[in-house]
C-alpha positions as CSV (number, residue, x, y, z in Angstrom):
1,M,114.4,67.6,126.6
2,F,117.5,68.9,124.8
3,N,116.0,72.2,124.3
4,T,115.1,72.5,127.8
5,I,118.8,71.7,128.8
6,V,120.0,74.4,126.4
7,D,117.5,77.0,127.7
8,D,118.5,76.2,131.3
9,A,122.1,76.4,130.4
10,L,121.5,79.8,128.7
11,A,119.6,81.1,131.7
12,L,122.5,80.2,134.0
13,G,125.0,81.8,131.7
14,Y,123.0,85.1,131.5
15,N,122.6,85.1,135.3
16,L,126.4,84.7,135.7
17,L,127.0,87.5,133.1
18,D,124.6,89.8,135.0
19,K,126.7,89.3,138.1
20,G,130.0,89.9,136.5
21,L,131.2,86.3,137.2
22,V,132.1,85.3,133.7
23,P,135.9,86.1,133.0
24,D,136.3,88.6,130.1
25,A,138.5,86.2,128.2
26,I,135.6,83.8,128.0
27,V,133.2,86.5,127.1
28,R,135.5,87.6,124.3
29,A,136.0,84.1,122.9
30,A,132.2,83.5,122.9
31,I,131.6,86.7,121.0
32,R,134.0,85.9,118.5
33,A,132.4,82.4,118.1
34,L,128.9,83.9,117.8
35,S,130.1,86.5,115.3
36,R,131.5,83.9,113.0
37,Q,128.4,81.8,113.3
38,R,126.5,85.0,112.3
39,L,128.7,85.4,109.1
40,R,127.9,81.7,108.2
41,E,124.0,82.5,108.7
42,I,124.2,85.5,106.4
43,N,126.2,83.9,103.7
44,S,123.8,82.2,101.3
45,G,126.6,80.7,99.2
46,P,126.9,81.7,95.6
47,F,126.8,85.4,94.8
48,A,123.3,84.9,93.0
49,S,121.7,83.4,96.0
50,T,123.2,85.9,98.4
51,H,122.1,88.8,96.2
52,E,118.5,87.4,95.7
53,A,118.1,87.0,99.6
54,K,119.2,90.7,99.9
55,M,116.9,91.9,97.3
56,R,113.9,90.1,99.1
57,W,115.1,91.6,102.4
58,I,115.0,95.1,101.0
59,E,111.7,94.7,99.3
60,Q,110.3,93.5,102.7
61,V,111.8,96.6,104.3
62,R,110.1,98.8,101.9
63,A,106.6,97.3,102.6
64,R,106.9,97.7,106.4
65,D,104.2,99.9,108.1
66,T,106.4,101.8,110.4
67,I,109.7,103.6,110.3
68,A,110.9,102.2,113.5
69,D,109.9,99.3,115.9
70,H,110.2,99.2,119.7
71,T,111.1,102.9,120.1
72,A,110.3,102.5,123.9
73,K,112.5,99.6,124.2
74,A,115.4,101.6,122.7
75,N,114.9,104.2,125.6
76,E,114.8,101.4,128.2
77,Q,118.0,99.7,126.9
78,H,120.3,102.7,126.1
79,Y,118.9,106.2,126.1
80,E,117.1,106.7,129.3
81,V,119.5,104.8,131.3
82,S,121.1,106.9,134.1
83,T,122.7,109.9,132.4
84,N,125.5,110.1,135.1
85,F,126.3,106.3,134.5
86,I,126.5,106.9,130.8
87,L,128.7,109.9,131.0
88,S,131.1,108.0,133.4
89,C,131.8,105.5,130.4
90,L,132.0,108.2,127.6
91,G,134.6,110.8,126.6
92,P,134.2,114.5,127.5
93,Y,131.9,115.1,124.6
94,A,129.5,112.3,125.6
95,K,129.8,110.8,122.0
96,Y,127.9,107.5,122.2
97,S,129.1,106.3,118.8
98,C,132.2,105.3,116.8
99,C,135.2,107.6,117.2
100,L,138.1,107.9,114.8
101,Y,141.6,106.7,115.7
102,P,143.9,107.4,112.6
103,T,147.1,106.3,114.3
104,G,145.6,104.1,117.0
105,K,147.3,106.2,119.7
106,E,144.8,108.8,120.0
107,S,142.9,109.6,123.5
108,L,139.2,109.1,123.6
109,E,138.8,112.9,123.6
110,E,141.1,113.2,120.6
111,A,139.1,110.5,118.7
112,E,135.8,112.0,119.5
113,V,136.8,115.4,118.0
114,L,138.4,113.9,115.1
115,M,135.2,111.9,114.1
116,M,133.1,115.1,114.6
117,E,135.5,117.2,112.6
118,S,135.1,114.6,109.7
119,Y,131.3,115.0,109.9
120,C,131.9,118.9,109.4
121,E,134.1,118.4,106.5
122,K,132.0,115.7,104.8
123,A,128.6,117.4,105.5
124,Q,130.3,120.7,104.1
125,L,129.2,122.7,107.2
126,T,129.7,126.4,107.5
127,D,128.5,128.9,110.0
128,G,125.1,130.5,109.8
129,L,123.3,127.3,108.6
130,D,120.1,125.7,110.0
131,I,121.2,122.3,111.1
132,L,119.1,119.3,112.3
133,D,121.0,116.8,114.4
134,L,118.7,113.8,114.0
135,G,118.8,111.2,116.8
136,C,121.0,113.5,118.8
137,G,121.9,111.3,121.7
138,W,123.4,113.0,124.7
139,G,124.1,116.1,122.3
140,S,127.8,115.4,121.6
141,L,127.4,116.7,118.1
142,S,124.6,119.4,118.7
143,L,126.8,121.0,121.4
144,Y,130.0,120.6,119.3
145,L,128.4,122.3,116.3
146,A,126.8,125.0,118.5
147,E,130.3,126.1,119.9
148,K,132.0,125.7,116.4
149,Y,129.5,127.7,114.5
150,P,128.1,130.4,116.8
151,Q,125.9,131.9,114.2
152,A,124.3,128.5,113.2
153,R,121.0,127.3,114.4
154,I,121.2,123.7,115.9
155,T,118.1,121.7,116.3
156,G,118.4,118.3,118.0
157,L,115.6,115.6,117.7
158,S,115.8,112.7,120.3
159,N,113.4,110.0,121.3
160,S,114.5,110.4,125.1
161,A,113.3,113.0,127.5
162,T,116.3,112.5,129.7
163,Q,118.7,113.3,126.9
164,K,116.8,116.6,126.2
165,E,117.2,117.6,129.8
166,Y,120.9,116.8,129.9
167,I,121.6,118.7,126.6
168,E,119.7,121.7,127.6
169,S,121.5,121.8,131.0
170,A,124.9,121.4,129.3
171,A,124.2,124.2,126.7
172,K,123.0,126.5,129.5
173,A,126.2,125.8,131.5
174,R,128.4,126.5,128.3
175,G,126.5,129.7,127.6
176,L,125.1,128.3,124.2
177,T,121.9,129.9,123.0
178,N,121.6,128.4,119.5
179,V,120.6,124.9,120.6
180,H,117.1,123.7,120.6
181,I,116.1,120.1,121.5
182,I,113.0,118.3,120.6
183,T,111.7,115.0,122.1
184,A,109.8,112.9,119.6
185,D,109.2,109.7,118.0
186,V,110.5,109.8,114.4
187,N,107.5,107.4,113.4
188,T,105.0,110.3,114.0
189,F,106.8,113.6,114.2
190,K,106.5,116.2,111.6
191,F,108.0,119.7,111.4
192,D,105.8,122.6,110.5
193,S,105.7,123.0,106.7
194,S,107.6,126.2,106.9
195,T,110.5,124.5,108.8
196,H,113.5,123.4,106.7
197,F,117.2,122.8,107.3
198,D,120.3,123.4,105.2
199,R,121.8,120.3,106.6
200,I,120.6,117.3,108.5
201,L,123.0,114.9,110.1
202,S,122.2,111.5,111.6
203,I,124.7,109.6,113.7
204,E,123.9,106.0,114.4
205,M,120.1,106.4,114.6
206,F,119.3,104.5,111.3
207,E,120.3,101.1,112.9
208,H,117.1,101.5,115.0
209,M,114.9,102.0,111.8
210,K,113.2,99.8,109.4
211,N,111.4,101.4,106.5
212,Y,114.2,103.5,105.0
213,K,112.0,104.5,102.0
214,T,109.7,106.4,104.3
215,L,112.4,107.7,106.6
216,M,114.3,109.1,103.6
217,S,111.2,110.7,102.2
218,K,110.5,112.4,105.5
219,I,114.0,113.7,105.7
220,S,114.0,114.9,102.4
221,S,110.8,116.9,103.1
222,W,112.8,118.6,106.0
223,L,115.7,119.8,103.7
224,R,115.3,123.4,102.3
225,P,114.2,123.2,98.7
226,K,116.6,124.8,96.1
227,I,115.1,128.0,95.0
228,D,117.1,128.5,91.7
229,S,120.1,127.2,90.0
230,N,122.3,129.8,91.8
231,S,121.2,128.5,95.4
232,S,123.2,125.8,97.0
233,D,122.1,122.3,97.7
234,S,120.7,121.4,101.1
235,L,122.4,118.2,102.1
236,F,121.9,115.1,104.5
237,F,124.8,113.3,106.1
238,V,124.4,109.9,107.9
239,H,126.8,107.7,109.8
240,I,125.8,104.2,110.4
241,F,127.6,101.0,111.6
242,C,127.0,98.2,109.0
243,H,128.2,95.0,107.5
244,R,130.2,95.2,104.4
245,T,127.8,93.4,102.2
246,I,124.7,91.9,103.9
247,P,121.8,93.5,105.8
248,Y,119.8,91.7,108.5
249,H,117.5,92.2,111.5
250,F,118.2,91.6,115.0
251,E,115.4,89.2,116.1
252,E,114.3,88.6,119.6
253,N,115.4,84.8,119.4
254,D,118.9,86.0,118.3
255,G,119.9,85.9,121.9
256,W,121.5,88.2,124.6
257,M,122.3,91.2,122.3
258,A,119.1,91.4,120.6
259,Q,117.1,91.0,123.9
260,N,119.1,93.3,126.1
261,F,120.4,96.0,123.8
262,F,119.0,96.0,120.3
263,S,115.4,95.1,120.3
264,G,113.9,96.1,116.8
265,G,117.3,96.8,115.6
266,T,118.8,96.6,112.1
267,M,122.4,95.8,110.8
268,P,122.4,97.6,107.5
269,S,124.9,96.6,104.7
270,H,127.3,99.3,103.6
271,D,125.4,99.8,100.2
272,L,121.9,99.6,101.7
273,L,120.9,103.2,101.4
274,L,121.7,103.3,97.8
275,Y,118.5,101.4,97.3
276,F,116.4,104.2,98.9
277,Q,117.3,107.2,96.7
278,D,113.7,108.0,95.7
279,D,113.9,111.4,97.3
280,L,117.5,111.8,98.1
281,S,120.3,111.1,95.7
282,L,123.8,110.0,96.8
283,V,126.7,112.5,96.5
284,R,129.5,110.5,98.1
285,S,130.1,107.5,100.4
286,W,133.0,106.5,102.7
287,Y,133.8,103.3,104.7
288,I,135.8,103.2,108.1
289,N,137.4,100.0,109.2
290,G,135.7,98.4,112.2
291,K,138.8,98.7,114.3
292,H,137.9,102.2,115.1
293,Y,134.8,101.2,116.7
294,S,136.6,98.3,118.6
295,Q,139.0,100.8,120.1
296,T,136.1,103.2,121.0
297,C,134.5,100.4,123.0
298,E,137.8,99.5,124.6
299,D,138.0,103.1,125.8
300,W,134.5,103.0,127.0
301,L,135.1,99.8,128.9
302,K,138.3,101.2,130.7
303,R,136.2,104.2,131.8
304,Q,133.4,102.1,133.1
305,D,135.8,100.0,135.0
306,R,137.6,103.0,136.4
307,N,134.4,104.5,137.7
308,I,132.8,101.3,138.9
309,T,131.8,102.4,142.3
310,T,130.0,105.6,141.2
311,G,128.7,103.8,138.1
312,I,126.8,101.1,140.1
313,A,125.7,103.7,142.6
314,E,124.0,105.8,139.9
315,L,122.5,102.7,138.3
316,E,121.0,101.6,141.7
317,K,119.8,105.1,142.5
318,D,118.2,105.2,138.9
319,A,116.6,101.6,139.5
320,Q,115.1,102.6,142.9
321,A,113.6,105.8,141.4
322,Q,111.8,103.6,138.7
323,G,110.6,101.4,141.6
324,R,112.9,98.5,140.8
325,E,115.1,96.4,143.1
326,G,118.3,98.0,143.7
327,E,120.0,94.8,142.4
328,H,118.7,95.8,138.9
329,G,121.3,98.7,138.9
330,R,124.2,96.4,139.5
331,Q,122.8,94.0,136.9
332,M,122.7,96.9,134.4
333,F,126.3,97.8,135.1
334,Y,127.7,94.2,134.2
335,R,125.3,94.2,131.1
336,F,126.9,97.4,129.8
337,R,130.3,95.7,130.4
338,V,129.4,92.8,128.3
339,F,127.8,95.1,125.7
340,Y,131.1,97.1,125.3
341,L,133.2,93.8,125.3
342,A,130.9,92.2,122.7
343,C,131.0,95.2,120.4
344,S,134.8,95.5,120.5
345,E,135.1,91.9,119.7
346,F,132.5,92.0,117.1
347,F,133.8,95.2,115.2
348,G,137.3,94.0,115.5
349,L,136.7,90.5,113.9
350,N,138.9,89.6,110.9
351,D,140.9,92.8,111.3
352,G,137.9,95.1,111.1
353,E,137.0,94.0,107.8
354,E,133.6,92.5,108.4
355,W,131.6,95.1,110.2
356,G,132.5,98.7,110.2
357,V,131.1,102.2,109.7
358,G,129.6,104.0,106.7
359,H,129.4,107.6,105.9
360,Y,127.1,109.1,103.2
361,L,126.2,112.3,101.9
362,F,122.9,112.9,100.1
363,R,121.3,115.9,98.4
364,R,117.6,116.6,98.1
365,R,116.1,115.7,94.8
366,H,114.5,118.7,93.1
């Protein structure tokens, strides 16, 4: 009886969220409470117990059959949502990941560029390289690098056909001829054995992955082998959002976020990738406070609200094209609002010291 009452209350609450009828202050307070609950759940008490639980989690991840779960769901929830709607929320470079606000006064456009410039520096990019943008999203980094390094050859790999369509049209409009986009599932995709890259960069794709051992092995095989002691190392740079100490899965029964935006997702810990150095060895890591992501989401939310009329119209048009009720478009609009609100509060919790962003540079083992 009690469970039925709880389920009915949740269903009512989710329905109100889908209609935009829950005040933002209440949504924010609820997210902060749920985030603190999550912290209690992942904390096993004494360090020895917490560490043992973490080691078991890592061993289970290593034993998984697939690199990623629910890849079609990721498209449905994020990557094949109406491109025009997504662009109405993001900055001019369409960067759908954490941006960088060193002073807190930067515009979204400035914060996009500052973060991408940090990738260039940390990944030791120069012109003329063969570069793979793994999980390229709407092409923010691929297009930025193609403009910055006109002699470089940029390949983007995305799970979404609509993202490929957008990036190719944007490259054509900008007169860029050094961008090539591939649509494929990282679980099964393989480059030709003769294809190698000097640099591979992956921005917020690993959070959709599970078996990091297999994934890192595959990435290593795509990096150019070192010919002799005089040749330079090929490098892999990755940007992930993460918890500072504990990794965990997003399970379907976790609630609204897991069901609507992160099915099959993973929250890595900042040190997680250090346990998967079979084929790649760590050169350097960095940590970025979660307040940067919180501010990114606040900027996305402001743009979404500013473009509410066109945003809903684009989502309704997209829903009708897919044979869904037009009301589905309005529902998606308000779900994205809650998503941005939730992520802002989540990453901003405890002054941004619980969840944040990790950057890592790896070299191929020879």
